[in-house]
N, CA, C and O of each residue as an XYZ file, in Angstrom:
520
protein
N     -84.972    -40.336    109.194
C     -83.537    -40.218    109.368
C     -83.200    -40.693    110.780
O     -83.869    -40.332    111.748
N     -82.154    -41.508    110.879
C     -81.770    -42.088    112.162
C     -80.270    -41.897    112.360
O     -79.488    -42.078    111.428
N     -79.881    -41.539    113.552
C     -78.468    -41.418    113.912
C     -78.137    -42.564    114.845
O     -78.833    -42.787    115.836
N     -77.082    -43.285    114.533
C     -76.619    -44.335    115.435
C     -75.099    -44.358    115.395
O     -74.488    -44.004    114.386
N     -74.510    -44.769    116.476
C     -73.064    -44.881    116.534
C     -72.677    -46.266    116.046
O     -73.109    -47.274    116.605
N     -71.859    -46.310    115.000
C     -71.507    -47.561    114.344
C     -70.332    -48.233    115.040
O     -69.422    -47.566    115.534
N     -70.363    -49.567    115.073
C     -69.189    -50.287    115.567
C     -67.995    -50.023    114.652
O     -68.164    -49.669    113.485
N     -66.803    -50.197    115.183
C     -65.584    -49.892    114.427
C     -65.497    -50.680    113.129
O     -64.939    -50.193    112.145
N     -66.042    -51.895    113.115
C     -65.927    -52.701    111.901
C     -66.800    -52.198    110.752
O     -66.626    -52.638    109.615
N     -67.720    -51.296    111.020
C     -68.510    -50.699    109.949
C     -67.720    -49.537    109.372
O     -67.559    -48.498    110.012
N     -67.241    -49.725    108.178
C     -66.297    -48.766    107.603
C     -66.903    -47.869    106.528
O     -66.163    -47.136    105.872
N     -68.208    -47.899    106.322
C     -68.816    -47.116    105.247
C     -68.374    -45.650    105.255
O     -67.964    -45.149    104.208
N     -68.437    -44.944    106.378
C     -67.998    -43.536    106.342
C     -66.539    -43.393    105.918
O     -66.198    -42.464    105.185
N     -65.678    -44.297    106.367
C     -64.266    -44.246    105.993
C     -64.115    -44.468    104.489
O     -63.371    -43.748    103.824
N     -64.819    -45.463    103.959
C     -64.735    -45.743    102.525
C     -65.298    -44.593    101.700
O     -64.722    -44.213    100.680
N     -66.415    -44.045    102.138
C     -67.027    -42.941    101.397
C     -66.151    -41.694    101.445
O     -66.041    -40.975    100.452
N     -65.527    -41.433    102.595
C     -64.608    -40.304    102.674
C     -63.420    -40.552    101.757
O     -62.928    -39.628    101.110
N     -62.957    -41.795    101.699
C     -61.863    -42.138    100.794
C     -62.222    -41.865     99.343
O     -61.399    -41.363     98.578
N     -63.447    -42.193     98.967
C     -63.918    -41.896     97.607
C     -63.891    -40.391     97.345
O     -63.412    -39.941     96.304
N     -64.405    -39.628     98.292
C     -64.424    -38.170     98.146
C     -62.998    -37.629     98.031
O     -62.699    -36.821     97.152
N     -62.118    -38.088     98.938
C     -60.744    -37.598     98.945
C     -60.024    -37.909     97.639
O     -59.110    -37.186     97.242
N     -60.438    -38.992     96.967
C     -59.806    -39.396     95.717
C     -59.849    -38.326     94.648
O     -59.044    -38.358     93.717
N     -60.767    -37.376     94.754
C     -60.839    -36.270     93.803
C     -59.655    -35.314     93.941
O     -59.323    -34.584     93.007
N     -59.027    -35.326     95.103
C     -57.994    -34.349     95.429
C     -56.621    -34.971     95.674
O     -55.603    -34.279     95.628
N     -56.596    -36.260     95.931
C     -55.386    -36.964     96.347
C     -54.922    -37.871     95.220
O     -55.722    -38.588     94.618
N     -53.637    -37.837     94.940
C     -53.112    -38.681     93.867
C     -52.849    -40.111     94.322
O     -53.092    -41.048     93.562
N     -52.356    -40.298     95.546
C     -52.055    -41.655     95.994
C     -52.190    -41.787     97.500
O     -51.880    -40.870     98.260
N     -52.655    -42.941     97.899
C     -52.767    -43.308     99.309
C     -52.177    -44.704     99.446
O     -52.435    -45.582     98.622
N     -51.383    -44.899    100.494
C     -50.754    -46.192    100.712
C     -50.826    -46.546    102.195
O     -50.365    -45.786    103.047
N     -51.406    -47.701    102.493
C     -51.443    -48.184    103.875
C     -50.062    -48.717    104.218
O     -49.540    -49.583    103.517
N     -49.469    -48.212    105.286
C     -48.121    -48.608    105.701
C     -48.123    -49.359    107.031
O     -47.072    -49.548    107.643
N     -49.287    -49.777    107.468
C     -49.405    -50.471    108.749
C     -48.585    -51.765    108.728
O     -48.541    -52.463    107.715
N     -47.941    -52.074    109.851
C     -47.144    -53.300    109.944
C     -47.002    -53.715    111.411
O     -47.291    -52.944    112.326
N     -46.556    -54.938    111.601
C     -46.343    -55.470    112.952
C     -44.954    -56.084    113.048
O     -44.346    -56.448    112.041
N     -44.469    -56.190    114.267
C     -43.231    -56.894    114.578
C     -43.652    -58.135    115.360
O     -44.299    -58.035    116.402
N     -43.279    -59.296    114.850
C     -43.694    -60.551    115.476
C     -42.496    -61.428    115.781
O     -41.437    -61.308    115.165
N     -42.690    -62.309    116.742
C     -41.686    -63.320    117.064
C     -42.426    -64.556    117.528
O     -43.214    -64.493    118.472
N     -42.182    -65.672    116.880
C     -42.822    -66.947    117.214
C     -44.340    -66.808    117.279
O     -44.989    -67.377    118.156
N     -44.902    -66.041    116.336
C     -46.344    -65.876    116.263
C     -46.932    -64.876    117.239
O     -48.148    -64.682    117.266
N     -46.098    -64.244    118.035
C     -46.569    -63.258    119.011
C     -46.315    -61.848    118.489
O     -45.227    -61.548    117.998
N     -47.314    -60.995    118.597
C     -47.165    -59.596    118.206
C     -46.415    -58.852    119.309
O     -46.892    -58.746    120.438
N     -45.233    -58.339    118.963
C     -44.426    -57.576    119.919
C     -44.732    -56.086    119.847
O     -44.519    -55.343    120.805
N     -45.232    -55.669    118.694
C     -45.567    -54.267    118.501
C     -46.146    -54.070    117.114
O     -46.026    -54.936    116.247
N     -46.768    -52.931    116.916
C     -47.345    -52.644    115.613
C     -47.581    -51.160    115.441
O     -47.593    -50.389    116.400
N     -47.766    -50.787    114.195
C     -48.005    -49.390    113.863
C     -49.084    -49.326    112.790
O     -49.046    -50.069    111.809
N     -50.035    -48.438    112.989
C     -51.043    -48.126    111.972
C     -50.663    -46.772    111.399
O     -50.612    -45.772    112.115
N     -50.396    -46.753    110.098
C     -49.973    -45.520    109.443
C     -50.307    -45.604    107.961
O     -50.469    -46.692    107.408
N     -50.408    -44.449    107.331
C     -50.609    -44.429    105.890
C     -49.985    -43.181    105.308
O     -49.787    -42.171    105.985
N     -49.682    -43.291    104.018
C     -49.143    -42.149    103.279
C     -50.251    -41.630    102.386
O     -50.890    -42.393    101.661
N     -50.473    -40.338    102.443
C     -51.421    -39.673    101.556
C     -50.625    -38.607    100.815
O     -50.262    -37.577    101.384
N     -50.359    -38.869     99.537
C     -49.465    -38.038     98.729
C     -48.154    -37.828     99.479
O     -47.452    -38.801     99.755
N     -47.803    -36.597     99.814
C     -46.522    -36.301    100.441
C     -46.527    -36.288    101.957
O     -45.596    -35.773    102.577
N     -47.572    -36.853    102.564
C     -47.696    -36.820    104.025
C     -47.826    -38.221    104.596
O     -48.681    -38.996    104.166
N     -46.985    -38.545    105.560
C     -47.123    -39.763    106.353
C     -47.967    -39.422    107.569
O     -47.653    -38.485    108.304
N     -49.023    -40.169    107.782
C     -49.869    -39.966    108.957
C     -49.780    -41.212    109.831
O     -50.210    -42.293    109.428
N     -49.221    -41.058    111.026
C     -49.110    -42.150    111.981
C     -50.309    -42.073    112.905
O     -50.513    -41.075    113.595
N     -51.101    -43.138    112.912
C     -52.312    -43.158    113.730
C     -52.042    -43.777    115.100
O     -52.376    -43.189    116.128
N     -51.440    -44.958    115.112
C     -51.186    -45.651    116.380
C     -49.860    -46.386    116.309
O     -49.501    -46.953    115.276
N     -49.140    -46.369    117.418
C     -47.914    -47.149    117.580
C     -47.999    -47.806    118.939
O     -48.213    -47.138    119.950
N     -47.832    -49.121    118.961
C     -47.959    -49.870    120.213
C     -46.834    -50.882    120.313
O     -46.474    -51.530    119.330
N     -46.278    -51.011    121.525
C     -45.264    -52.026    121.815
C     -45.678    -52.723    123.103
O     -46.052    -52.072    124.079
N     -45.608    -54.058    123.098
C     -45.960    -54.847    124.281
C     -45.134    -54.374    125.476
O     -43.954    -54.051    125.338
N     -45.759    -54.338    126.634
C     -45.114    -53.802    127.841
C     -43.770    -54.466    128.116
O     -42.816    -53.785    128.493
N     -43.676    -55.772    127.936
C     -42.423    -56.472    128.244
C     -41.374    -56.325    127.141
O     -40.268    -56.852    127.264
N     -41.713    -55.617    126.072
C     -40.780    -55.413    124.959
C     -40.292    -53.974    124.850
O     -39.450    -53.664    124.008
N     -40.812    -53.104    125.689
C     -40.422    -51.697    125.625
C     -38.956    -51.541    126.034
O     -38.462    -52.252    126.908
N     -38.281    -50.609    125.393
C     -36.863    -50.395    125.663
C     -35.962    -51.297    124.831
O     -34.747    -51.303    125.029
N     -36.538    -52.061    123.898
C     -35.766    -52.974    123.048
C     -35.712    -52.488    121.598
O     -35.392    -53.265    120.699
N     -36.018    -51.229    121.368
C     -35.935    -50.568    120.050
C     -37.001    -51.030    119.065
O     -36.878    -50.759    117.871
N     -38.033    -51.709    119.521
C     -39.092    -52.151    118.613
C     -39.850    -50.947    118.058
O     -40.108    -50.881    116.856
N     -40.206    -50.003    118.913
C     -40.891    -48.802    118.450
C     -40.044    -48.031    117.450
O     -40.560    -47.530    116.451
N     -38.757    -47.934    117.713
C     -37.836    -47.250    116.804
C     -37.807    -47.949    115.456
O     -37.863    -47.292    114.416
N     -37.719    -49.276    115.462
C     -37.670    -50.034    114.207
C     -38.969    -49.872    113.426
O     -38.940    -49.678    112.211
N     -40.104    -49.950    114.108
C     -41.390    -49.809    113.432
C     -41.542    -48.425    112.808
O     -41.879    -48.300    111.630
N     -41.293    -47.392    113.602
C     -41.462    -46.027    113.114
C     -40.469    -45.720    111.996
O     -40.832    -45.096    110.999
N     -39.235    -46.148    112.151
C     -38.218    -45.902    111.116
C     -38.578    -46.603    109.815
O     -38.407    -46.027    108.740
N     -39.072    -47.828    109.891
C     -39.447    -48.566    108.686
C     -40.591    -47.884    107.953
O     -40.578    -47.787    106.725
N     -41.573    -47.417    108.698
C     -42.720    -46.744    108.091
C     -42.279    -45.408    107.483
O     -42.714    -45.051    106.388
N     -41.425    -44.677    108.186
C     -40.922    -43.414    107.635
C     -40.165    -43.650    106.336
O     -40.341    -42.903    105.374
N     -39.327    -44.675    106.299
C     -38.543    -44.963    105.100
C     -39.448    -45.358    103.934
O     -39.245    -44.902    102.809
N     -40.426    -46.189    104.193
C     -41.352    -46.602    103.130
C     -42.156    -45.399    102.634
O     -42.377    -45.253    101.431
N     -42.592    -44.543    103.551
C     -43.325    -43.336    103.155
C     -42.434    -42.419    102.325
O     -42.869    -41.869    101.313
N     -41.191    -42.258    102.755
C     -40.227    -41.420    102.034
C     -40.024    -41.955    100.612
O     -39.980    -41.179     99.658
N     -39.901    -43.272    100.471
C     -39.705    -43.857     99.143
C     -40.948    -43.688     98.271
O     -40.860    -43.748     97.045
N     -42.098    -43.479     98.897
C     -43.330    -43.221     98.156
C     -43.581    -41.748     97.897
O     -44.608    -41.383     97.325
N     -42.650    -40.897     98.314
C     -42.764    -39.471     98.034
C     -43.163    -38.596     99.206
O     -43.357    -37.393     99.030
N     -43.291    -39.161    100.389
C     -43.669    -38.348    101.550
C     -42.526    -37.415    101.943
O     -41.357    -37.802    101.947
N     -42.889    -36.193    102.267
C     -41.918    -35.173    102.686
C     -42.045    -34.837    104.167
O     -41.101    -34.337    104.779
N     -43.217    -35.112    104.743
C     -43.452    -34.819    106.153
C     -44.241    -35.952    106.788
O     -44.939    -36.708    106.112
N     -44.110    -36.049    108.110
C     -44.883    -37.002    108.907
C     -45.583    -36.232    110.007
O     -45.066    -35.238    110.517
N     -46.769    -36.703    110.366
C     -47.473    -36.102    111.497
C     -48.095    -37.200    112.337
O     -48.458    -38.267    111.841
N     -48.207    -36.906    113.628
C     -48.818    -37.842    114.564
C     -49.283    -37.084    115.787
O     -48.944    -35.917    115.981
N     -50.061    -37.760    116.605
C     -50.459    -37.170    117.883
C     -50.367    -38.238    118.951
O     -50.471    -39.430    118.664
N     -50.172    -37.805    120.179
C     -50.017    -38.723    121.299
C     -50.505    -38.033    122.570
O     -50.614    -36.808    122.616
N     -50.790    -38.808    123.576
C     -51.198    -38.270    124.875
C     -50.010    -38.253    125.824
O     -49.035    -38.977    125.620
N     -50.090    -37.446    126.838
C     -49.005    -37.319    127.806
C     -48.646    -38.618    128.502
O     -47.503    -38.788    128.927
N     -49.597    -39.544    128.631
C     -49.318    -40.822    129.287
C     -48.786    -41.857    128.302
O     -48.503    -42.994    128.680
N     -48.652    -41.461    127.045
C     -48.119    -42.380    126.043
C     -46.631    -42.094    125.829
O     -45.829    -42.385    126.716
N     -46.239    -41.537    124.686
C     -44.808    -41.489    124.395
C     -44.299    -40.184    123.793
O     -43.566    -40.231    122.805
N     -44.650    -39.029    124.337
C     -44.135    -37.789    123.733
C     -42.605    -37.742    123.662
O     -42.050    -37.309    122.652
N     -41.930    -38.174    124.703
C     -40.464    -38.112    124.715
C     -39.863    -39.017    123.638
O     -38.843    -38.675    123.040
N     -40.485    -40.156    123.393
C     -40.014    -41.060    122.342
C     -40.065    -40.368    120.984
O     -39.096    -40.418    120.226
N     -41.177    -39.729    120.674
C     -41.314    -39.074    119.374
C     -40.334    -37.916    119.227
O     -39.799    -37.690    118.141
N     -40.095    -37.185    120.307
C     -39.105    -36.109    120.261
C     -37.715    -36.683    119.994
O     -36.942    -36.113    119.223
N     -37.399    -37.812    120.631
C     -36.111    -38.482    120.402
C     -35.982    -38.915    118.941
O     -34.878    -38.967    118.399
N     -37.111    -39.224    118.311
C     -37.125    -39.668    116.911
C     -37.146    -38.490    115.928
O     -37.265    -38.692    114.719
N     -37.031    -37.258    116.450
C     -36.926    -36.087    115.583
C     -38.220    -35.344    115.314
O     -38.249    -34.436    114.483
N     -39.290    -35.714    116.001
C     -40.569    -35.028    115.812
C     -40.587    -33.744    116.624
O     -40.052    -33.687    117.731
N     -41.214    -32.707    116.057
C     -41.330    -31.402    116.710
C     -42.777    -31.153    117.105
O     -43.698    -31.355    116.314
N     -42.955    -30.719    118.321
C     -44.281    -30.368    118.821
C     -44.778    -29.126    118.089
O     -44.067    -28.125    118.002
N     -46.011    -29.193    117.557
C     -46.561    -27.998    116.916
C     -47.896    -27.582    117.514
O     -48.463    -26.568    117.106
N     -48.401    -28.335    118.459
C     -49.649    -27.947    119.106
C     -49.947    -28.858    120.277
O     -49.459    -29.986    120.344
N     -50.751    -28.360    121.197
C     -51.119    -29.180    122.345
C     -52.434    -28.704    122.943
O     -52.828    -27.545    122.815
N     -53.088    -29.642    123.595
C     -54.278    -29.364    124.394
C     -53.967    -29.913    125.777
O     -53.728    -31.112    125.927
N     -53.966    -29.079    126.758
C     -53.573    -29.517    128.095
C     -54.780    -29.998    128.901
O     -55.891    -29.493    128.744
N     -54.537    -30.979    129.761
C     -55.534    -31.488    130.709
C     -56.855    -31.872    130.032
O     -57.930    -31.513    130.513
N     -56.768    -32.602    128.916
C     -57.987    -32.983    128.200
C     -58.399    -34.432    128.435
O     -59.556    -34.789    128.216
N     -57.474    -35.260    128.873
C     -57.776    -36.647    129.231
C     -57.298    -36.797    130.672
O     -56.148    -37.151    130.931
N     -58.206    -36.521    131.596
C     -57.796    -36.431    132.989
C     -56.813    -35.283    133.117
O     -57.079    -34.172    132.659
N     -55.691    -35.553    133.734
C     -54.664    -34.516    133.894
C     -53.665    -34.490    132.737
O     -52.697    -33.730    132.771
N     -53.894    -35.311    131.719
C     -52.936    -35.461    130.621
C     -53.276    -34.592    129.424
O     -54.438    -34.302    129.140
N     -52.215    -34.187    128.733
C     -52.371    -33.393    127.533
C     -52.420    -34.262    126.287
O     -52.109    -35.453    126.324
N     -52.814    -33.643    125.188
C     -52.837    -34.260    123.864
C     -51.872    -33.452    123.013
O     -52.036    -32.239    122.876
N     -50.861    -34.110    122.436
C     -49.761    -33.416    121.780
C     -49.691    -33.774    120.302
O     -49.898    -34.929    119.930
N     -49.399    -32.790    119.461
C     -49.365    -32.931    118.014
C     -47.960    -32.667    117.510
O     -47.352    -31.645    117.831
N     -47.452    -33.597    116.717
C     -46.063    -33.560    116.269
C     -45.945    -33.617    114.751
O     -46.826    -34.138    114.067
N     -44.837    -33.071    114.230
C     -44.521    -33.100    112.810
C     -43.027    -33.366    112.671
O     -42.231    -33.034    113.550
N     -42.673    -33.969    111.554
C     -41.262    -34.249    111.264
C     -41.037    -34.142    109.755
O     -41.832    -34.659    108.969
N     -39.967    -33.480    109.355
C     -39.580    -33.465    107.948
C     -38.896    -34.784    107.639
O     -38.015    -35.230    108.373
N     -39.307    -35.391    106.559
C     -38.713    -36.663    106.154
C     -37.619    -36.437    105.109
O     -37.001    -37.395    104.646
């Protein structure tokens, strides 16, 4: 038996967990998308719907595009698509140096936190009714 840390592109554990989860979950939908202009990625979101839950994994906006509502458009589009697929709630997490205030502005409620876990920054957990 050997333990090794796999590169991100090796997805076997993710696929196998997906198979296992299939016994309990009726539907899963990848909702990841990007905002592009002239072939340039301005921002993107990795998210998926698992039955009635939207899970937002990552949201990123290019530094020179922040403040132009790209994050709002991405998150709103994913929430709407998840809602149309039957999602009733959304959850996500973020670090203090990322965008907690943005998520609060978007209607997310803090339900848990770990303080000073990444340097002096906290890790924050949010939920929103869709």
